Backbone as CSV, one residue per row, in Angstrom:
resi,resn,N_x,N_y,N_z,CA_x,CA_y,CA_z,C_x,C_y,C_z
1,MET,44.672,-44.883,17.172,43.828,-43.917,16.546,44.321,-43.925,14.918
2,THR,43.143,-44.031,14.084,43.169,-44.135,12.683,43.882,-42.861,12.078
3,ALA,44.351,-43.050,11.042,45.077,-41.588,10.323,44.120,-40.500,10.091
4,ARG,42.748,-41.095,9.829,41.651,-40.037,9.476,41.229,-39.251,10.702
5,ASN,41.217,-40.023,11.869,41.036,-39.350,13.151,42.092,-38.341,13.371
6,ALA,43.281,-38.908,13.117,44.556,-37.713,13.792,44.512,-36.595,12.541
7,ALA,44.054,-36.768,11.251,44.088,-35.753,10.510,43.083,-34.631,11.059
8,ALA,42.026,-35.117,11.497,40.759,-34.352,12.031,41.244,-33.546,13.072
9,ILE,42.007,-34.187,14.006,42.429,-33.403,15.186,43.462,-32.351,14.911
10,ALA,44.274,-32.845,13.998,45.270,-31.639,13.679,44.657,-30.717,12.921
11,SER,43.473,-30.684,12.230,43.085,-29.632,11.450,42.332,-28.897,12.496
12,PHE,41.698,-29.341,13.518,41.025,-28.527,14.466,42.003,-27.700,15.410
13,VAL,43.306,-28.441,15.694,44.216,-27.609,16.428,44.747,-26.662,15.581
14,LEU,44.970,-26.700,14.352,45.485,-25.756,13.404,44.583,-24.472,13.283
15,LEU,43.312,-24.750,13.161,42.075,-23.984,13.061,42.206,-23.044,14.624
16,CYS,42.194,-23.720,15.576,42.083,-23.020,16.770,43.248,-21.979,16.915
17,GLY,44.482,-22.349,16.397,45.723,-21.582,16.591,45.568,-20.479,15.615
18,VAL,44.987,-20.603,14.452,44.748,-19.500,13.520,43.952,-18.320,14.230
19,ALA,42.668,-18.951,14.666,41.822,-18.157,15.126,42.238,-17.194,16.433
20,ALA,43.061,-17.986,17.351,43.568,-17.176,18.333,44.307,-16.066,18.076
21,CYS,45.229,-16.523,16.610,46.128,-15.463,16.371,45.483,-14.252,15.355
22,THR,44.132,-14.561,15.283,43.667,-13.481,14.263,43.037,-12.195,14.960
23,ASN,43.322,-11.191,14.064,42.602,-9.943,14.455,41.434,-9.610,13.755
24,PHE,40.556,-9.143,14.307,39.294,-8.662,13.540,39.438,-7.059,13.170
25,TYR,39.222,-6.696,12.078,39.030,-5.245,12.056,37.774,-4.744,11.125
26,GLU,36.956,-3.786,11.749,35.802,-3.574,10.925,36.067,-2.073,10.347
27,ILE,36.053,-1.942,9.193,36.334,-0.723,8.479,35.079,-0.274,7.777
28,PRO,35.074,1.158,7.717,33.671,1.635,6.697,34.036,1.702,5.644
29,ILE,32.915,1.624,4.578,32.979,1.432,3.496,31.760,2.327,2.628
30,GLU,32.075,2.830,1.573,31.137,3.728,0.510,30.759,2.915,-0.542
31,THR,29.262,2.670,-0.926,29.295,2.286,-2.167,28.374,3.109,-3.096
32,PRO,28.972,3.830,-4.221,28.465,4.655,-4.981,26.966,3.898,-5.645
33,ILE,25.915,4.824,-5.560,24.615,4.278,-6.638,24.500,5.403,-7.640
34,GLN,24.484,4.750,-8.817,24.289,5.644,-9.918,22.859,6.146,-9.946
35,PRO,22.560,7.652,-10.417,21.376,8.158,-10.483,20.623,7.469,-11.528
36,LYS,18.975,7.793,-11.337,18.328,6.890,-12.063,17.860,7.601,-13.364
37,MET,18.237,8.855,-13.288,17.849,10.024,-14.613,18.942,10.860,-14.787
38,ASP,19.357,11.455,-16.023,20.045,12.167,-16.459,19.619,13.683,-16.544
39,VAL,20.043,14.248,-15.534,19.872,15.636,-15.372,20.779,16.739,-15.967
40,SER,21.785,16.091,-16.730,22.752,17.108,-17.149,22.085,18.397,-18.150
41,PRO,20.789,18.001,-18.881,20.472,19.318,-19.619,19.747,20.491,-18.475
42,PHE,19.941,19.972,-17.269,19.425,21.156,-16.536,20.095,21.549,-15.483
43,GLN,19.999,23.120,-15.229,20.936,23.836,-14.403,19.705,24.078,-13.163
44,ARG,18.640,24.073,-13.340,17.850,24.458,-12.111,16.673,23.547,-11.977
45,VAL,16.437,23.612,-10.958,15.227,22.869,-10.508,13.804,23.385,-9.778
46,LEU,12.588,23.127,-9.743,11.575,23.930,-9.544,10.927,22.794,-8.719
47,VAL,10.785,22.908,-7.605,9.839,21.778,-6.601,8.697,22.635,-6.763
48,ALA,7.854,22.148,-7.524,6.437,23.161,-7.848,5.472,23.113,-6.842
49,GLY,4.848,21.793,-6.306,3.882,21.481,-5.251,3.393,20.134,-5.741
50,PHE,2.616,19.761,-4.871,2.289,18.181,-4.639,0.631,18.370,-4.400
51,ILE,0.155,17.248,-4.833,-1.504,17.057,-4.553,-1.419,16.317,-3.084
52,GLY,-1.694,16.865,-2.011,-1.475,16.346,-0.804,-2.696,16.043,-0.038
53,GLY,-2.723,14.957,0.819,-4.124,14.569,1.399,-3.776,13.383,2.439
54,GLY,-4.974,12.964,3.362,-4.546,12.130,4.260,-4.939,12.995,5.404
55,THR,-4.335,13.167,6.605,-4.683,13.894,7.708,-4.611,15.304,7.415
56,GLU,-5.277,16.138,7.931,-5.646,17.274,8.083,-4.437,18.166,8.996
57,ASP,-3.801,17.349,9.871,-2.937,17.829,10.693,-1.454,18.403,10.351
58,VAL,-1.334,17.830,9.022,-0.217,17.885,8.360,-0.361,18.544,7.122
59,ASP,-0.073,19.836,6.502,-0.143,20.426,5.069,1.066,19.440,4.251
60,ALA,0.544,18.116,3.531,1.409,17.685,2.918,2.253,18.305,1.636
61,ASN,1.376,19.118,1.238,2.081,19.814,0.068,2.954,20.663,0.491
62,LEU,2.810,21.661,1.447,3.694,22.623,1.669,5.011,21.990,2.498
63,GLU,4.748,21.007,3.266,6.052,20.419,4.087,6.589,19.653,3.117
64,THR,6.363,18.993,2.080,6.964,18.366,1.180,7.611,19.057,0.193
65,VAL,7.385,20.259,-0.150,8.172,21.058,-1.023,8.987,21.745,-0.305
66,ARG,9.038,22.172,1.051,9.918,22.717,1.832,11.175,22.089,2.286
67,LEU,10.557,20.521,2.418,11.665,19.615,2.698,12.597,19.323,1.515
68,LEU,12.023,19.094,0.379,12.753,18.753,-0.946,13.443,19.761,-1.272
69,ARG,13.097,20.953,-1.226,13.948,22.269,-1.621,15.214,22.183,-0.727
70,SER,14.967,22.116,0.436,16.098,22.307,1.610,17.030,21.106,1.202
71,GLN,16.497,19.885,0.967,17.249,18.830,0.738,18.242,18.972,-0.566
72,LEU,17.609,19.665,-1.782,18.338,19.539,-2.944,19.199,20.534,-2.848
73,ARG,18.902,21.783,-2.098,20.141,22.887,-1.915,21.442,22.331,-1.418
74,SER,21.460,21.458,-0.553,22.312,21.027,-0.027,23.158,19.690,-0.524
75,LYS,22.428,19.098,-1.438,22.816,17.561,-1.878,22.561,17.500,-3.229
76,SER,22.407,18.644,-4.124,22.513,18.509,-5.499,23.306,19.986,-6.039
77,ASN,23.544,19.526,-7.388,24.325,20.502,-7.921,23.250,21.388,-8.873
78,LEU,21.853,21.071,-8.757,21.227,22.117,-9.413,20.687,23.157,-8.676
79,ARG,20.498,24.205,-9.034,20.099,25.363,-8.605,18.620,25.415,-8.367
80,VAL,18.233,25.667,-6.993,16.802,25.286,-6.499,16.066,26.884,-6.580
81,ILE,14.959,26.907,-7.292,14.299,28.008,-7.596,13.208,28.112,-6.658
82,GLU,13.366,29.603,-6.037,12.454,29.763,-4.799,11.426,30.618,-5.421
83,ALA,10.385,29.710,-5.514,8.913,30.120,-5.644,7.901,29.849,-4.818
84,GLU,6.549,30.422,-4.960,5.292,30.139,-4.306,4.973,28.786,-4.488
85,VAL,4.721,28.088,-3.632,4.272,26.666,-3.485,2.922,26.724,-4.483
86,LEU,2.704,25.814,-5.303,1.595,25.723,-6.146,0.333,24.808,-5.153
87,PRO,-0.841,25.470,-5.221,-1.887,24.735,-4.662,-2.384,23.710,-5.490
88,LEU,-1.707,22.823,-5.903,-1.987,21.744,-6.921,-3.377,21.037,-7.059
89,ALA,-3.782,20.678,-5.849,-5.114,20.169,-5.837,-6.061,21.241,-6.163
90,ASN,-6.090,22.520,-5.832,-7.051,23.343,-6.540,-7.009,23.564,-7.678
91,ILE,-5.607,23.598,-8.326,-5.437,23.868,-9.636,-6.133,22.705,-10.639
92,ALA,-5.828,21.444,-10.310,-6.399,20.337,-10.844,-7.832,20.220,-10.796
93,ALA,-8.586,20.695,-9.708,-9.942,20.530,-9.418,-10.452,21.569,-10.328
94,GLU,-9.704,22.703,-10.472,-10.314,23.976,-11.341,-10.200,23.590,-12.970
95,GLN,-9.136,22.550,-13.170,-9.026,22.084,-14.472,-10.304,21.094,-14.816
96,GLY,-10.646,20.038,-13.716,-11.616,19.140,-14.068,-12.930,20.128,-14.032
97,ARG,-12.957,21.406,-13.752,-14.588,21.763,-13.709,-14.705,22.658,-15.207
98,ASP,-13.448,22.875,-15.692,-13.501,23.511,-16.641,-13.811,22.543,-18.120
99,LYS,-12.869,21.328,-17.873,-13.348,20.291,-18.722,-14.706,20.047,-18.926
100,THR,-15.418,19.928,-17.559,-16.922,19.492,-17.485,-17.673,20.640,-18.254
101,ALA,-17.505,21.634,-17.740,-18.147,22.858,-18.198,-18.122,22.824,-19.785
102,SER,-17.089,22.519,-20.521,-16.958,22.395,-21.856,-17.471,21.029,-22.556
103,SER,-17.638,20.407,-21.886,-18.190,18.797,-22.254,-19.650,19.021,-23.179
104,PRO,-20.129,18.250,-23.985,-21.218,18.370,-24.672,-22.429,18.034,-23.765
105,PRO,-23.560,18.368,-23.976,-24.763,18.293,-22.977,-24.836,16.730,-23.063
106,GLY,-25.257,16.441,-21.787,-25.662,14.899,-21.627,-24.316,14.042,-21.288
107,GLY,-23.158,14.827,-21.583,-21.912,14.039,-21.286,-21.568,13.718,-19.906
108,ALA,-22.123,14.729,-18.977,-21.724,14.625,-17.694,-22.798,14.998,-16.751
109,ALA,-23.640,14.219,-17.116,-25.244,14.637,-16.433,-25.439,15.957,-16.166
110,ASP,-25.526,16.705,-17.533,-25.820,18.363,-17.405,-24.670,18.889,-16.792
111,GLY,-23.471,18.587,-16.591,-22.711,19.104,-16.095,-22.543,19.152,-14.481
112,GLN,-23.193,18.323,-13.904,-23.020,18.134,-12.494,-22.240,16.999,-12.223
113,GLN,-21.959,16.061,-12.861,-21.494,14.927,-12.145,-20.099,15.042,-11.522
114,GLN,-19.266,15.871,-12.273,-17.803,16.090,-11.871,-17.691,17.414,-11.475
115,GLN,-18.625,18.105,-10.852,-18.316,19.377,-9.993,-17.747,18.814,-8.408
116,PRO,-16.660,19.272,-8.280,-16.274,19.167,-6.929,-16.406,20.139,-6.105
117,ASN,-17.249,20.055,-5.196,-17.379,21.007,-4.036,-16.157,20.913,-2.917
118,GLU,-16.533,21.583,-1.971,-15.144,21.643,-0.928,-15.372,20.543,-0.262
119,GLN,-16.494,19.672,0.017,-16.248,18.532,0.720,-15.568,17.577,-0.037
120,GLU,-15.923,17.368,-1.231,-15.441,16.550,-2.437,-14.091,16.778,-2.457
121,ALA,-13.458,17.911,-2.236,-12.184,18.277,-2.634,-11.099,17.935,-1.677
122,ARG,-11.871,17.170,-0.700,-10.803,16.666,0.593,-10.285,15.248,0.176
123,ILE,-8.998,15.237,0.278,-8.436,13.876,-0.290,-8.096,13.118,0.873
124,HIS,-8.554,12.107,0.925,-8.621,10.846,2.158,-7.673,9.793,1.848
125,ASN,-7.601,9.172,0.507,-7.267,7.914,-0.017,-6.695,8.078,-1.282
126,GLU,-6.112,6.859,-1.899,-5.873,6.835,-3.146,-6.950,7.138,-4.261
127,LYS,-8.098,6.481,-3.852,-9.409,6.650,-4.712,-9.622,8.213,-4.887
128,ASP,-9.638,9.071,-3.927,-9.745,10.352,-3.948,-8.721,11.220,-4.878
129,LEU,-7.555,10.548,-4.749,-6.556,11.116,-5.753,-6.925,10.870,-7.368
130,GLU,-7.605,9.809,-7.702,-7.858,9.672,-9.059,-8.449,10.886,-9.818
131,LYS,-9.215,11.533,-9.266,-9.669,12.615,-9.867,-9.099,13.816,-10.453
132,TYR,-7.510,13.713,-9.706,-6.766,15.016,-9.898,-5.572,14.375,-10.523
133,GLN,-5.398,12.989,-10.941,-4.158,12.734,-11.907,-3.986,13.411,-13.223
134,GLY,-5.136,13.687,-13.863,-4.972,14.315,-15.195,-4.045,15.490,-15.286
135,ILE,-3.802,16.317,-14.132,-2.939,17.455,-14.317,-1.586,17.030,-14.706
136,PHE,-1.180,15.789,-14.091,0.155,15.414,-14.529,0.516,15.008,-15.981
137,ALA,-0.767,14.751,-16.815,-0.537,14.688,-18.200,-0.785,15.689,-19.231
138,ASP,-1.347,16.909,-18.322,-1.490,18.383,-19.246,-0.067,18.890,-19.488
139,VAL,0.510,18.491,-20.680,1.705,18.875,-21.243,1.840,20.365,-21.318
140,ALA,0.697,21.006,-21.848,0.579,22.502,-22.159,1.006,23.226,-20.744
141,PHE,0.260,22.716,-19.737,0.415,23.401,-18.114,1.766,23.387,-18.059
142,TRP,2.405,22.245,-17.993,3.737,22.169,-17.229,4.690,22.870,-18.401
143,LYS,4.538,23.036,-19.309,5.359,23.698,-20.386,5.425,25.085,-20.297
144,LYS,4.023,25.582,-20.029,3.996,27.028,-19.629,4.508,27.267,-18.385
145,LEU,4.607,26.591,-17.427,4.967,26.699,-16.239,6.680,26.671,-16.247
146,GLY,6.999,25.958,-17.048,8.635,25.936,-17.370,9.253,27.078,-18.115
147,GLU,8.485,27.573,-18.928,8.629,28.870,-19.453,8.745,30.091,-18.543
148,GLU,7.927,30.032,-17.474,8.000,31.199,-16.647,9.316,31.116,-15.816
149,TYR,9.846,29.839,-15.682,11.223,29.697,-14.662,12.340,29.262,-15.495
150,GLN,12.579,29.568,-16.911,13.487,29.562,-17.648,13.805,27.822,-17.986
151,ASN,12.953,27.212,-18.037,12.929,25.776,-18.283,13.748,24.855,-17.349
152,PRO,13.290,24.749,-16.186,14.162,23.852,-15.259,13.458,22.400,-15.049
153,LEU,13.981,21.629,-14.477,13.405,20.463,-14.028,12.405,20.694,-13.330
154,ILE,11.342,19.961,-13.277,9.997,20.262,-12.632,9.753,19.136,-11.641
155,VAL,9.569,19.194,-10.297,9.552,18.187,-9.342,7.949,18.344,-8.850
156,THR,7.081,17.378,-9.044,5.924,17.414,-8.411,5.523,16.230,-8.108
157,GLY,3.990,15.822,-7.988,3.595,14.389,-7.599,2.435,14.479,-6.473
158,THR,2.305,13.311,-5.878,1.263,13.347,-5.029,1.919,12.796,-3.499
159,VAL,1.277,13.215,-2.368,1.548,12.900,-1.187,0.469,12.566,-0.250
160,LEU,0.407,11.222,0.277,-0.491,10.920,1.281,0.116,10.601,2.315
161,PHE,-0.432,11.331,3.532,-0.262,11.035,4.966,-1.333,10.548,5.947
162,THR,-1.556,9.407,5.876,-2.839,8.884,6.361,-2.588,8.425,7.814
163,PRO,-3.403,8.628,8.818,-3.273,7.788,10.142,-3.686,6.494,9.810
164,THR,-3.461,5.556,10.696,-3.755,4.148,10.636,-3.635,3.358,12.256
165,GLN,-4.289,2.269,12.390,-4.541,1.695,13.417,-4.288,0.021,13.122
166,THR,-3.855,-0.589,14.303,-3.613,-2.064,13.710,-3.380,-2.649,15.174
167,SER,-3.828,-3.819,15.397,-3.743,-4.845,16.552,-3.306,-6.161,16.132
168,GLY,-2.659,-6.791,16.958,-2.226,-8.394,16.878,-0.921,-8.591,17.950
169,PHE,-0.417,-9.757,17.614,0.763,-10.260,18.187,2.214,-9.787,17.505
170,VAL,2.907,-8.915,18.263,4.343,-8.619,18.051,5.368,-9.119,18.796
171,MET,6.523,-9.438,18.252,7.586,-9.752,18.870,8.218,-8.680,19.462
172,GLN,8.269,-8.879,20.883,9.338,-7.810,21.599,10.342,-8.626,22.335
173,GLU,11.418,-7.935,22.528,12.628,-8.327,23.452,12.181,-7.877,24.950
174,ARG,12.477,-8.975,26.039,12.397,-8.931,27.340,13.369,-9.273,27.790
175,GLU,13.931,-8.474,28.993,14.974,-8.889,29.893,14.591,-9.902,31.016
176,VAL,15.277,-11.058,31.072,14.882,-11.981,32.323,16.214,-12.232,32.999
177,TYR,15.960,-12.863,34.345,16.991,-13.027,35.057,16.968,-14.393,35.998
178,ASP,18.125,-15.212,35.654,17.961,-16.403,36.052,18.375,-16.629,37.692
179,GLN,18.380,-17.481,38.365,18.517,-17.698,39.482,19.860,-17.330,40.216
180,PHE,20.643,-17.068,39.163,22.153,-16.672,39.847,22.114,-15.165,39.400
181,GLY,21.250,-14.351,38.827,21.103,-12.966,38.465,21.858,-12.698,37.125
182,ARG,22.010,-13.812,36.377,22.517,-13.505,35.159,21.416,-12.760,34.203
183,ARG,21.825,-11.973,33.343,20.669,-11.144,32.537,20.787,-11.907,31.177
184,ARG,19.690,-12.084,30.609,19.536,-12.387,29.086,18.172,-11.861,28.524
185,VAL,18.404,-11.472,27.230,17.301,-11.018,26.616,16.636,-11.922,25.791
186,VAL,14.961,-12.282,25.773,14.501,-13.487,24.948,13.049,-12.694,24.222
187,PRO,13.079,-13.262,23.030,11.913,-12.786,22.402,10.613,-13.166,22.999
188,VAL,9.369,-12.303,23.011,8.321,-12.619,23.675,7.157,-12.083,22.578
189,ARG,6.136,-13.003,22.347,4.950,-12.412,21.669,3.928,-11.854,22.613
190,THR,3.770,-10.756,22.081,2.731,-9.914,22.879,1.718,-9.254,21.851
191,TYR,0.416,-9.268,22.445,-0.706,-8.701,21.908,-0.722,-7.270,22.128
192,MET,-0.795,-6.366,20.978,-0.547,-4.922,21.044,-1.694,-4.227,20.060
193,GLU,-2.214,-3.220,20.543,-2.834,-2.308,19.780,-2.033,-1.214,19.323
194,ARG,-1.653,-1.002,18.145,-0.683,0.254,17.734,-1.605,1.374,16.968
195,LYS,-0.912,2.229,16.790,-1.543,3.297,15.945,-0.190,4.247,15.292
196,GLY,-0.516,4.773,14.127,0.543,5.281,13.558,0.237,5.958,12.338
197,PHE,1.109,6.097,11.451,0.970,6.853,10.236,1.670,6.078,8.945
198,ILE,0.894,6.181,7.564,1.319,5.577,6.430,1.579,6.787,5.263
199,LEU,2.934,6.855,5.015,3.005,8.006,4.045,3.495,7.294,2.633
200,THR,2.797,7.735,1.464,2.832,7.330,0.352,2.917,8.312,-0.595
201,PRO,4.333,8.664,-0.905,4.616,9.736,-1.816,4.876,9.231,-3.405
202,LYS,4.402,10.110,-4.261,4.540,9.850,-5.586,5.481,11.016,-6.119
203,PHE,6.696,10.839,-6.608,7.711,11.892,-7.143,7.529,11.563,-8.794
204,ILE,7.096,12.900,-9.323,7.064,12.900,-10.633,8.046,13.914,-11.314
205,PHE,8.855,13.597,-12.149,9.982,14.544,-12.793,9.487,15.055,-14.224
206,ILE,9.219,16.411,-14.315,8.636,16.767,-15.500,9.807,17.598,-16.280
207,ASP,9.902,17.635,-17.744,10.679,18.567,-18.451,10.233,19.737,-18.592
208,GLY,10.765,20.784,-17.919,10.188,21.956,-18.074,10.125,22.778,-19.604
209,ARG,11.009,22.053,-20.488,11.263,22.635,-21.728,9.889,21.916,-22.669
210,THR,9.447,20.996,-22.369,8.615,20.245,-23.103,7.248,19.999,-22.328
211,GLY,7.298,20.067,-21.162,6.140,19.638,-20.317,6.151,18.374,-20.203
212,ALA,6.786,17.378,-20.850,6.645,15.895,-20.783,7.338,15.258,-19.402
213,THR,6.696,14.095,-18.856,7.195,13.358,-17.702,8.514,12.767,-18.143
214,LEU,9.358,12.768,-17.545,10.671,12.067,-17.572,10.657,10.754,-16.831
215,TYR,10.316,10.842,-15.544,10.228,9.851,-14.660,9.515,10.040,-13.530
216,SER,8.872,8.746,-12.950,8.208,8.837,-11.610,8.276,7.647,-10.900
217,GLU,8.145,7.680,-9.774,8.288,6.730,-8.739,7.740,6.790,-7.244
218,LYS,6.830,5.772,-6.924,6.127,5.747,-6.066,6.552,4.786,-4.604
219,PHE,6.420,5.449,-3.357,6.984,4.700,-2.188,5.889,4.801,-1.115
220,THR,6.241,3.676,-0.263,5.386,3.545,0.825,5.975,3.224,2.023
221,GLU,5.923,4.090,2.890,6.536,3.929,4.471,5.264,3.924,5.377
222,GLN,5.726,3.269,6.603,4.909,3.127,7.826,5.403,3.012,9.026
223,VAL,4.869,3.841,9.791,5.647,3.890,11.140,4.339,3.603,12.339
224,LEU,4.643,2.657,13.412,3.775,2.215,14.060,4.253,2.513,15.628
225,TYR,3.321,3.129,16.437,3.480,3.219,18.133,2.606,2.464,18.557
226,SER,2.904,2.463,20.301,1.942,1.712,21.105,0.566,3.028,21.242
227,ALA,-0.319,2.295,21.313,-1.576,2.893,21.337,-1.396,4.223,22.497
228,GLN,-0.908,4.003,23.592,-0.551,4.795,24.755,0.437,5.971,24.361
229,GLN,1.021,5.716,23.359,2.156,6.959,22.972,1.581,7.929,22.118
230,ASN,1.617,9.318,22.518,1.261,10.527,21.897,2.315,10.974,20.982
231,THR,2.367,10.816,19.558,3.473,11.436,18.973,2.899,12.226,17.935
232,PRO,3.477,13.769,17.771,2.515,14.709,16.810,2.843,14.032,15.449
233,ALA,1.967,14.271,14.535,1.958,13.860,13.382,2.939,14.669,12.303
234,LEU,3.260,15.759,12.746,4.387,16.276,12.093,5.713,15.649,12.087
235,SER,5.907,15.102,13.438,7.263,14.389,13.777,7.257,13.053,13.291
236,SER,6.137,12.628,13.035,5.898,11.191,12.289,6.300,11.378,10.644
237,TYR,5.704,12.602,10.323,5.897,12.740,8.898,7.414,12.964,8.479
238,PHE,7.963,13.715,9.422,9.548,13.964,9.198,10.347,12.654,9.284
239,GLU,9.827,11.884,10.315,10.438,10.272,10.527,10.467,9.582,9.295
240,LEU,9.218,9.309,8.603,8.890,8.667,7.464,9.605,9.199,6.443
241,MET,9.588,10.625,6.055,10.438,11.327,5.104,11.894,11.174,5.218
242,ASP,12.573,10.912,6.284,13.845,10.610,6.350,14.437,9.480,5.700
243,LYS,13.491,8.549,5.635,13.762,7.277,5.176,13.799,7.190,3.854
244,LEU,12.883,8.355,3.165,12.502,8.459,1.584,13.496,9.111,1.092
245,ILE,14.163,10.314,1.624,14.858,11.265,1.037,16.216,10.479,0.366
246,PRO,16.857,9.687,0.752,17.962,9.264,0.060,17.366,8.560,-1.505
247,PHE,16.479,7.592,-1.431,15.754,7.435,-2.764,15.474,8.437,-3.983
248,PHE,14.927,9.584,-3.174,14.480,10.736,-3.929,15.706,11.375,-4.343
249,LEU,16.820,11.481,-3.706,17.929,12.124,-4.173,18.713,11.161,-5.254
250,ASN,18.712,9.905,-4.951,19.397,9.378,-6.024,18.557,9.172,-7.338
251,THR,17.594,9.505,-7.424,17.013,9.826,-8.849,17.920,10.859,-9.632
252,LEU,18.331,11.901,-8.965,18.866,12.877,-9.385,20.517,13.078,-9.521
253,SER,21.085,12.367,-8.667,22.482,12.404,-8.423,23.149,11.039,-7.848
254,THR,24.265,10.754,-8.066,25.122,9.727,-7.334,24.842,9.844,-5.616
255,GLN,24.339,8.774,-5.162,24.282,8.972,-3.546,25.200,7.791,-3.098
256,LYS,25.970,7.874,-1.960,26.918,6.847,-1.477,26.022,6.161,-0.165
257,VAL,26.085,4.581,-0.340,25.730,4.114,0.803,26.676,3.624,1.640
258,ARG,26.151,4.092,2.899,27.651,3.673,3.974,27.485,2.549,4.678
259,GLY,28.673,1.681,4.788,28.544,0.522,5.558,29.797,0.129,6.268
260,THR,29.780,-1.267,6.617,31.048,-1.743,7.595,31.317,-2.954,6.713
261,ARG,32.531,-3.607,6.742,33.019,-4.724,6.515,33.958,-4.987,7.414
262,VAL,34.100,-6.223,7.851,35.029,-7.051,8.745,36.448,-7.593,8.145
263,LEU,37.351,-7.465,8.398,38.744,-7.892,7.694,39.304,-8.764,9.031
264,LEU,39.901,-9.675,8.439,41.020,-10.678,9.201,42.338,-10.324,9.118
265,LYS,43.012,-10.329,10.181,44.596,-10.036,9.844,45.280,-11.070,11.009
């Protein structure tokens, strides 16, 4: 036996001995994540309303306002203002009509091009949202709203909650048993038709003192189920929002990400 082989065997034996005497401990840890914006100038927050669209099975405006207010009450130091939810899409549409009516002759095909009727006011996708975006740049509107509620931080934005369908091969885990009855799980490619929902919120934070936008962030989450599974739209909405709430809260305050680490002893 060469000296090199003898050293390798000795190292292997030593490693086995250490492994045999080692205990593994899994401990919980918390990692703080700093907020994305400074809200120290504000003591109050107004979740005013959202331009919602997508499926008519869920009132995206009303449900989003209710959920965010509830989360802010329990997980933020800001005082949540209780106020009526603004029908922001209707307000934005009215502003669009006013601008069209005041435009010079010939500027909008005699005032008819931008007249949104009830059918056109329905929001189904991102393109439909474009005609309403001007309200978020209306500094005078937001400053006036802020004055009504003692200059709070204003939370607003857009929320699209749309149904979706897809088909294709997906990986699934399947239980199999060998001839001795031993169980194991193997990945299997399976063709499936699935349906679900896509949630695309854009959170906009506005300074109620000036009407200016302080920060905005957009997210997209998707959930899919088998075509045979019937899941209520509202349940899917809350399932998706549950994934996004920590990111929303982290904009305003320090959040803690929980996890585990393995220690050797």
